[in-house]
VEXDREN-2710 file (C-alpha; in Angstrom, 1 decimal):
% VEXDREN-2710
k/r/px/py/pz
1/UNK/-53.1/-48.2/45.8
2/UNK/-52.3/-49.0/49.2
3/UNK/-54.9/-47.8/51.9
4/UNK/-54.5/-46.4/55.2
5/UNK/-56.0/-47.9/58.5
6/UNK/-59.0/-45.6/58.0
7/UNK/-59.3/-44.3/54.2
8/UNK/-60.7/-41.0/53.7
9/UNK/-63.1/-39.7/50.9
10/UNK/-63.2/-35.9/50.3
11/UNK/-66.3/-34.8/48.4
12/UNK/-66.2/-31.6/46.5
13/UNK/-69.8/-30.4/46.5
14/UNK/-71.7/-28.0/44.1
15/UNK/-74.0/-27.1/47.0
16/UNK/-74.2/-28.2/50.8
17/UNK/-76.6/-31.3/50.9
18/UNK/-80.1/-30.5/51.3
19/UNK/-81.8/-34.1/51.4
20/UNK/-85.3/-32.4/52.2
21/UNK/-85.4/-29.8/49.6
22/UNK/-84.0/-31.9/46.3
23/UNK/-83.4/-35.5/45.1
24/UNK/-79.7/-34.6/44.6
25/UNK/-79.4/-33.6/48.2
26/UNK/-80.9/-37.0/49.1
27/UNK/-78.7/-38.7/47.1
28/UNK/-75.5/-37.0/48.1
29/UNK/-76.5/-38.1/51.6
30/UNK/-77.0/-41.8/50.8
31/UNK/-73.3/-41.8/49.1
32/UNK/-71.8/-40.5/52.2
33/UNK/-73.7/-42.8/54.4
34/UNK/-72.4/-45.5/52.0
35/UNK/-68.6/-44.6/52.7
36/UNK/-69.0/-44.2/56.3
37/UNK/-70.8/-47.6/56.6
38/UNK/-67.6/-49.1/55.3
39/UNK/-65.4/-47.4/57.7
40/UNK/-64.3/-44.5/55.5
41/UNK/-63.8/-41.1/56.7
42/UNK/-65.8/-38.5/54.8
43/UNK/-65.3/-34.8/54.5
44/UNK/-67.3/-32.4/52.4
45/UNK/-66.3/-29.3/51.0
46/UNK/-67.7/-26.7/49.1
47/UNK/-67.4/-23.2/47.7
48/UNK/-71.4/-22.5/47.8
49/UNK/-73.1/-20.4/50.5
50/UNK/-74.8/-22.5/53.2
51/UNK/-78.5/-22.9/52.5
52/UNK/-81.3/-22.5/54.8
53/UNK/-82.3/-26.3/55.0
54/UNK/-78.4/-27.8/54.9
55/UNK/-78.2/-31.2/56.4
56/UNK/-76.0/-31.1/59.7
57/UNK/-73.2/-33.5/58.3
58/UNK/-71.5/-33.0/61.7
59/UNK/-74.2/-35.3/63.3
60/UNK/-72.9/-38.1/60.9
61/UNK/-69.1/-37.7/62.1
62/UNK/-68.5/-35.8/58.7
63/UNK/-66.1/-32.6/58.6
64/UNK/-67.1/-29.7/56.7
65/UNK/-64.5/-27.3/55.0
66/UNK/-65.4/-24.2/53.1
67/UNK/-63.0/-23.7/49.9
68/UNK/-62.6/-20.9/47.5
69/UNK/-62.7/-20.8/43.5
70/UNK/-59.5/-20.2/41.8
71/UNK/-57.2/-20.3/45.1
72/UNK/-54.3/-22.3/45.5
73/UNK/-55.2/-22.6/49.3
74/UNK/-57.1/-25.7/48.1
75/UNK/-54.1/-27.5/46.8
76/UNK/-52.3/-27.0/50.1
77/UNK/-55.5/-27.8/52.2
78/UNK/-56.0/-31.2/50.1
79/UNK/-52.5/-32.4/50.3
80/UNK/-52.5/-32.1/53.6
81/UNK/-55.7/-34.3/54.0
82/UNK/-54.1/-37.1/51.7
83/UNK/-57.5/-38.6/50.8
84/UNK/-57.7/-42.1/49.1
85/UNK/-60.5/-40.7/47.1
86/UNK/-62.0/-37.6/46.1
87/UNK/-65.5/-37.4/44.7
88/UNK/-66.7/-34.3/42.3
89/UNK/-70.5/-33.5/42.7
90/UNK/-71.4/-32.8/39.0
91/UNK/-69.0/-32.3/36.4
92/UNK/-68.4/-28.4/37.0
93/UNK/-66.6/-29.7/39.9
94/UNK/-64.3/-31.8/38.2
95/UNK/-63.5/-28.7/35.6
96/UNK/-62.7/-26.4/38.3
97/UNK/-61.0/-28.7/40.9
98/UNK/-59.8/-31.7/38.9
99/UNK/-56.4/-30.4/37.7
100/UNK/-56.0/-29.2/41.6
101/UNK/-56.7/-32.5/42.7
102/UNK/-54.5/-34.3/40.5
103/UNK/-51.6/-31.8/41.1
104/UNK/-52.1/-32.1/44.8
105/UNK/-52.8/-36.0/45.3
106/UNK/-52.2/-37.8/42.3
107/UNK/-52.7/-41.3/43.7
108/UNK/-56.1/-40.5/45.2
109/UNK/-59.2/-42.0/43.2
110/UNK/-60.9/-39.5/41.2
111/UNK/-65.1/-40.1/41.3
112/UNK/-67.5/-38.2/39.5
113/UNK/-71.2/-38.3/40.8
114/UNK/-73.2/-37.3/37.7
115/UNK/-76.4/-36.6/40.0
116/UNK/-78.0/-36.7/36.3
117/UNK/-76.9/-36.4/32.7
118/UNK/-77.1/-32.8/32.5
119/UNK/-76.7/-33.0/28.7
120/UNK/-79.6/-35.2/28.3
121/UNK/-81.9/-32.8/30.5
122/UNK/-80.5/-29.8/28.7
123/UNK/-81.0/-31.2/25.2
124/UNK/-84.9/-32.2/26.4
125/UNK/-85.4/-28.8/27.7
126/UNK/-84.1/-27.1/24.6
127/UNK/-86.0/-29.4/22.4
128/UNK/-89.4/-28.9/24.4
129/UNK/-89.0/-25.0/24.4
130/UNK/-88.5/-25.3/20.6
131/UNK/-91.5/-27.2/20.2
132/UNK/-89.9/-30.2/18.6
133/UNK/-89.0/-33.9/19.2
134/UNK/-85.5/-34.4/20.6
135/UNK/-83.4/-36.1/18.0
136/UNK/-79.6/-37.7/18.4
137/UNK/-77.7/-34.4/17.2
138/UNK/-79.2/-32.4/20.2
139/UNK/-77.4/-34.7/22.4
140/UNK/-74.1/-33.1/20.9
141/UNK/-74.2/-30.0/22.7
142/UNK/-71.2/-27.9/24.0
143/UNK/-72.6/-28.9/27.6
144/UNK/-72.4/-32.6/26.4
145/UNK/-68.8/-32.1/25.3
146/UNK/-67.8/-30.7/28.8
147/UNK/-69.5/-33.5/30.6
148/UNK/-68.3/-36.4/28.5
149/UNK/-64.8/-35.0/28.9
150/UNK/-65.3/-34.7/32.6
151/UNK/-66.3/-38.8/32.8
152/UNK/-63.1/-39.4/30.8
153/UNK/-60.8/-37.4/33.0
154/UNK/-62.1/-39.3/36.1
155/UNK/-61.3/-42.7/37.1
156/UNK/-65.1/-43.8/37.7
157/UNK/-68.4/-42.3/37.1
158/UNK/-71.4/-42.9/39.3
159/UNK/-74.6/-43.0/36.9
160/UNK/-78.0/-43.0/38.7
161/UNK/-80.1/-44.2/35.9
162/UNK/-80.0/-47.4/33.7
163/UNK/-81.4/-45.2/30.9
164/UNK/-78.3/-42.8/30.8
165/UNK/-75.8/-45.8/31.6
166/UNK/-77.0/-47.1/28.3
167/UNK/-76.9/-43.7/26.5
168/UNK/-73.4/-43.0/27.8
169/UNK/-72.2/-46.3/26.4
170/UNK/-74.3/-46.1/23.0
171/UNK/-74.6/-42.9/21.9
172/UNK/-71.5/-41.4/23.6
173/UNK/-69.5/-44.3/23.3
174/UNK/-68.0/-44.2/27.2
175/UNK/-66.3/-47.3/28.0
176/UNK/-67.8/-49.5/30.6
177/UNK/-64.8/-49.5/32.7
178/UNK/-65.4/-45.8/33.3
179/UNK/-68.9/-46.1/34.7
180/UNK/-70.5/-47.3/37.6
181/UNK/-74.4/-47.8/37.7
182/UNK/-75.2/-46.4/41.2
183/UNK/-79.1/-45.6/41.7
184/UNK/-80.7/-44.2/44.9
185/UNK/-79.6/-46.5/47.6
186/UNK/-82.4/-47.4/50.5
187/UNK/-81.5/-49.1/53.7
188/UNK/-84.9/-48.5/54.7
189/UNK/-87.7/-50.0/52.1
190/UNK/-91.1/-49.2/51.9
191/UNK/-92.6/-47.7/55.0
192/UNK/-94.9/-49.8/56.8
193/UNK/-97.4/-49.3/58.1
194/UNK/-98.5/-46.3/56.2
195/UNK/-102.3/-45.0/55.6
196/UNK/-104.7/-47.0/53.7
197/UNK/-107.1/-45.7/50.8
198/UNK/-109.7/-44.4/53.1
199/UNK/-107.4/-42.7/55.5
200/UNK/-105.7/-40.4/52.7
201/UNK/-107.1/-37.3/50.9
202/UNK/-106.2/-34.8/48.5
203/UNK/-103.4/-34.7/46.0
204/UNK/-99.7/-33.8/46.2
205/UNK/-97.1/-32.5/44.1
206/UNK/-93.3/-31.9/45.5
207/UNK/-90.0/-30.4/43.9
208/UNK/-87.6/-27.6/44.5
209/UNK/-88.9/-24.7/42.6
210/UNK/-85.4/-23.6/41.4
211/UNK/-85.5/-26.8/39.2
212/UNK/-86.7/-25.8/35.8
213/UNK/-88.9/-29.3/35.1
214/UNK/-90.4/-28.9/38.7
215/UNK/-91.4/-25.2/37.8
216/UNK/-93.0/-26.0/34.6
217/UNK/-94.9/-29.0/36.1
218/UNK/-96.4/-26.6/38.3
219/UNK/-97.4/-24.4/35.4
220/UNK/-99.0/-27.4/33.8
221/UNK/-100.6/-28.4/36.8
222/UNK/-102.4/-24.8/37.2
223/UNK/-103.1/-24.2/33.8
224/UNK/-104.4/-27.3/32.2
225/UNK/-104.6/-30.5/34.6
226/UNK/-105.9/-29.4/37.8
227/UNK/-109.0/-27.5/36.4
228/UNK/-109.9/-30.7/34.5
229/UNK/-109.3/-32.9/37.9
230/UNK/-111.4/-30.1/39.8
231/UNK/-114.5/-30.5/37.7
232/UNK/-114.7/-34.2/38.7
233/UNK/-113.5/-33.8/42.1
234/UNK/-114.7/-30.4/43.2
235/UNK/-113.8/-30.8/47.0
236/UNK/-110.3/-32.2/46.2
237/UNK/-107.2/-30.1/46.9
238/UNK/-103.9/-30.1/45.5
239/UNK/-100.9/-29.4/47.9
240/UNK/-97.8/-28.3/46.5
241/UNK/-94.5/-28.3/48.5
242/UNK/-91.1/-27.3/47.5
243/UNK/-88.1/-25.5/48.7
244/UNK/-87.5/-21.8/47.9
245/UNK/-90.8/-20.8/46.3
246/UNK/-90.3/-17.6/44.6
247/UNK/-93.0/-14.8/44.4
248/UNK/-94.0/-16.1/41.1
249/UNK/-94.9/-19.7/42.5
250/UNK/-96.6/-18.2/45.9
251/UNK/-98.9/-15.7/43.7
252/UNK/-100.4/-19.1/42.3
253/UNK/-101.9/-20.1/45.9
254/UNK/-105.7/-20.2/45.5
255/UNK/-107.5/-21.5/48.1
256/UNK/-110.9/-21.5/46.2
257/UNK/-109.6/-23.6/43.3
258/UNK/-107.9/-26.1/46.1
259/UNK/-104.7/-24.9/44.3
260/UNK/-102.5/-24.6/47.5
261/UNK/-98.5/-23.8/47.7
262/UNK/-97.3/-25.1/50.6
263/UNK/-93.7/-24.3/50.7
264/UNK/-90.8/-26.2/52.3
265/UNK/-91.8/-29.7/53.7
266/UNK/-89.6/-30.5/56.7
267/UNK/-90.5/-34.0/56.4
268/UNK/-91.3/-34.7/52.8
269/UNK/-92.6/-38.6/53.7
270/UNK/-94.8/-37.6/56.3
271/UNK/-96.6/-35.1/53.7
272/UNK/-96.7/-37.8/51.1
273/UNK/-98.1/-40.5/53.2
274/UNK/-101.3/-38.3/53.9
275/UNK/-102.1/-38.0/50.3
276/UNK/-104.0/-40.1/48.1
277/UNK/-102.3/-39.5/44.8
278/UNK/-99.0/-37.9/43.8
279/UNK/-99.0/-35.8/40.6
280/UNK/-95.5/-35.2/38.6
281/UNK/-96.2/-34.2/35.0
282/UNK/-92.9/-33.7/33.8
283/UNK/-92.3/-32.6/30.4
284/UNK/-88.6/-32.8/30.4
285/UNK/-85.7/-33.7/32.8
286/UNK/-83.3/-36.5/33.4
287/UNK/-81.9/-38.8/36.3
288/UNK/-84.1/-40.9/38.7
289/UNK/-86.9/-38.5/40.4
290/UNK/-86.7/-38.5/44.1
291/UNK/-90.3/-37.5/44.3
292/UNK/-91.5/-40.6/43.0
293/UNK/-89.3/-42.9/44.9
294/UNK/-90.7/-41.3/48.1
295/UNK/-94.2/-41.7/46.8
296/UNK/-93.8/-45.3/46.1
297/UNK/-92.0/-45.7/49.5
298/UNK/-95.0/-44.2/51.2
299/UNK/-97.6/-46.2/49.4
300/UNK/-98.8/-43.4/47.4
301/UNK/-100.0/-44.0/43.8
302/UNK/-98.8/-41.5/41.3
303/UNK/-99.5/-40.3/37.7
304/UNK/-96.6/-38.9/36.1
305/UNK/-95.0/-38.9/32.4
306/UNK/-92.4/-41.2/30.6
307/UNK/-89.7/-39.0/31.5
308/UNK/-90.6/-38.9/35.1
309/UNK/-90.9/-42.9/35.1
310/UNK/-87.8/-43.0/33.2
311/UNK/-85.0/-45.5/34.7
312/UNK/-87.4/-46.6/37.6
313/UNK/-90.0/-49.2/35.8
314/UNK/-89.7/-52.8/36.8
315/UNK/-90.3/-55.0/33.8
316/UNK/-92.7/-52.4/32.6
317/UNK/-94.9/-52.2/35.8
318/UNK/-95.3/-48.8/37.4
319/UNK/-96.5/-47.6/40.7
320/UNK/-99.4/-45.7/39.4
321/UNK/-100.2/-44.5/35.7
322/UNK/-97.6/-42.9/33.0
323/UNK/-99.4/-40.5/30.9
324/UNK/-98.3/-38.0/28.5
325/UNK/-101.3/-35.3/27.8
326/UNK/-103.2/-33.2/30.0
327/UNK/-106.6/-35.2/29.7
328/UNK/-104.8/-38.3/30.2
329/UNK/-103.0/-37.4/33.1
330/UNK/-106.1/-35.9/34.7
331/UNK/-108.1/-39.1/33.9
332/UNK/-105.7/-41.0/35.6
333/UNK/-105.5/-39.3/38.5
334/UNK/-109.1/-39.2/39.3
335/UNK/-109.4/-42.9/38.7
336/UNK/-106.8/-43.3/41.1
337/UNK/-108.3/-41.2/43.7
338/UNK/-111.9/-42.9/43.1
339/UNK/-111.0/-46.7/42.4
340/UNK/-110.1/-48.5/45.8
341/UNK/-108.7/-51.5/43.8
342/UNK/-106.8/-49.7/41.1
343/UNK/-105.3/-47.5/44.0
344/UNK/-104.1/-50.8/45.7
345/UNK/-102.7/-52.4/42.7
346/UNK/-100.6/-49.2/41.8
347/UNK/-99.7/-49.2/45.5
348/UNK/-98.3/-52.8/45.7
349/UNK/-96.5/-52.4/42.3
350/UNK/-94.6/-49.4/43.6
351/UNK/-93.5/-51.2/46.8
352/UNK/-92.0/-54.2/44.4
353/UNK/-90.1/-51.4/42.4
354/UNK/-88.6/-49.9/45.7
355/UNK/-87.5/-53.6/47.0
356/UNK/-86.1/-54.9/43.8
357/UNK/-84.8/-51.8/42.1
358/UNK/-83.7/-49.5/44.9
359/UNK/-82.4/-51.7/48.0
360/UNK/-78.9/-51.0/49.3
361/UNK/-78.5/-54.8/49.5
362/UNK/-79.0/-55.2/45.9
363/UNK/-76.3/-52.6/45.0
364/UNK/-73.9/-52.3/47.6
365/UNK/-71.6/-55.3/47.2
366/UNK/-71.5/-54.8/43.5
367/UNK/-70.4/-51.0/43.8
368/UNK/-67.5/-51.6/46.5
369/UNK/-66.4/-54.6/44.6
370/UNK/-66.0/-52.4/41.1
371/UNK/-64.4/-49.6/43.5
372/UNK/-61.9/-51.7/45.0
373/UNK/-60.9/-53.3/41.9
374/UNK/-60.1/-50.2/40.6
375/UNK/-58.1/-48.9/43.4
376/UNK/-56.0/-52.0/43.5
377/UNK/-55.4/-51.5/39.5
378/UNK/-55.5/-47.6/39.5
379/UNK/-52.6/-46.9/37.1
380/UNK/-53.2/-49.7/34.5
381/UNK/-57.0/-48.5/34.4
382/UNK/-55.4/-44.9/33.9
383/UNK/-53.2/-46.1/31.2
384/UNK/-55.9/-48.2/29.4
385/UNK/-57.9/-44.8/29.0
386/UNK/-56.0/-43.1/26.7
387/UNK/-58.6/-40.5/25.9
388/UNK/-58.4/-39.5/29.5
389/UNK/-54.8/-39.0/29.5
390/UNK/-55.0/-37.0/26.4
391/UNK/-57.8/-34.8/28.0
392/UNK/-56.2/-34.4/31.1
393/UNK/-53.0/-33.2/29.4
394/UNK/-54.7/-30.4/27.5
395/UNK/-57.7/-29.4/29.5
396/UNK/-55.9/-29.5/32.8
397/UNK/-53.4/-27.3/31.4
398/UNK/-55.9/-24.8/29.7
399/UNK/-57.9/-24.7/33.0
400/UNK/-54.8/-24.7/35.2
401/UNK/-53.6/-21.6/33.8
402/UNK/-56.8/-19.9/33.8
403/UNK/-57.4/-20.6/37.4
404/UNK/-53.9/-19.4/38.0
405/UNK/-54.5/-16.1/36.0
406/UNK/-57.8/-15.5/37.9
407/UNK/-56.0/-16.2/41.2
408/UNK/-53.3/-13.7/40.4
409/UNK/-55.6/-11.0/39.1
410/UNK/-57.6/-11.0/42.3
411/UNK/-54.6/-10.8/44.4
412/UNK/-53.2/-7.9/42.1
413/UNK/-56.9/-6.2/42.7
414/UNK/-56.6/-6.3/46.3
415/UNK/-53.1/-5.2/46.5
416/UNK/-54.1/-2.1/44.1
417/UNK/-57.2/-0.9/46.2
418/UNK/-56.7/2.3/47.9
419/UNK/-56.8/2.1/51.8
END
């Protein structure tokens, strides 16, 4: 596909990026910078309401555009922009806008950014709530059917986790040619210098309260883990940060117990560097955990679960301790808090993970090579993806007609409203 002198990427966002509120916002900002660094123009469009902590994209030279659901004005707008590539932020956006993009600019490369595997996260949460282990059949949900279909309809899907890359290929049988491993990409590696063991105090937990795994983690800490830690460290405090704390979260604030709900952190790295240990007991979830990447960048050892560390370990090493039950998590937290040598070894392991797994320099050339090769052979690539052709043929038509019906119904309602 021939590129214009300054190629254009349009990102259709699920929400406006908030890198200091969620790992998803942090990742989206890194993808924007990835394209900007290669000389692309970037426009960001979303139908969502702007959040309180949205990132000022205009400061990066990114044009923002508000779009509407089920409205043909989108097609007119995007056809006028004539992008070389369109990125859908999560599969739901591909369902909503994919057929419109194909109709308005069929030669544009269609990229899906999963953020994380929603089907995996959903299956784990349902299994956890049911009090049972997840089995393979749990992964074949209606949500999975939608998500995997969106992957096939797109030209390439950015997959954040090596574990999920393997899952997509082995369980869902997605062809490797449709997938690109794209983890967190850091151009600033471990932050140095950082405060040493003696200049740090207290524990930290951080995560958007709207995210179900994070909220369960807070409850687990409050009800089981933190009381065990306080028995051994009666002067320690747990500082819990997160965007948009609901009343049910602020109600947990208890200075006498050292359990402090701090709310949104304007600078997550600054508060992370002051803590001695990060706690992230995640019972379910998917993707990579931005809070744990931040902890390792800041030299803050952590205690998390296997789900928390998934896709982030380096040859079995971890920047802290991986544990599964309340007693083991609490004891690991106390040991890291009290033992300088153990703490320093965990800090060093975290620095190594950041450098070896999440350096932009480690992945940038490979990612761009795959995208460039794809753009040069886009039509043969699409023809080889017969399942994608079939799904677009059937799904886009049903989605198209539904979208057009909703649009017509909305216009008719507006015309028939009394003055």
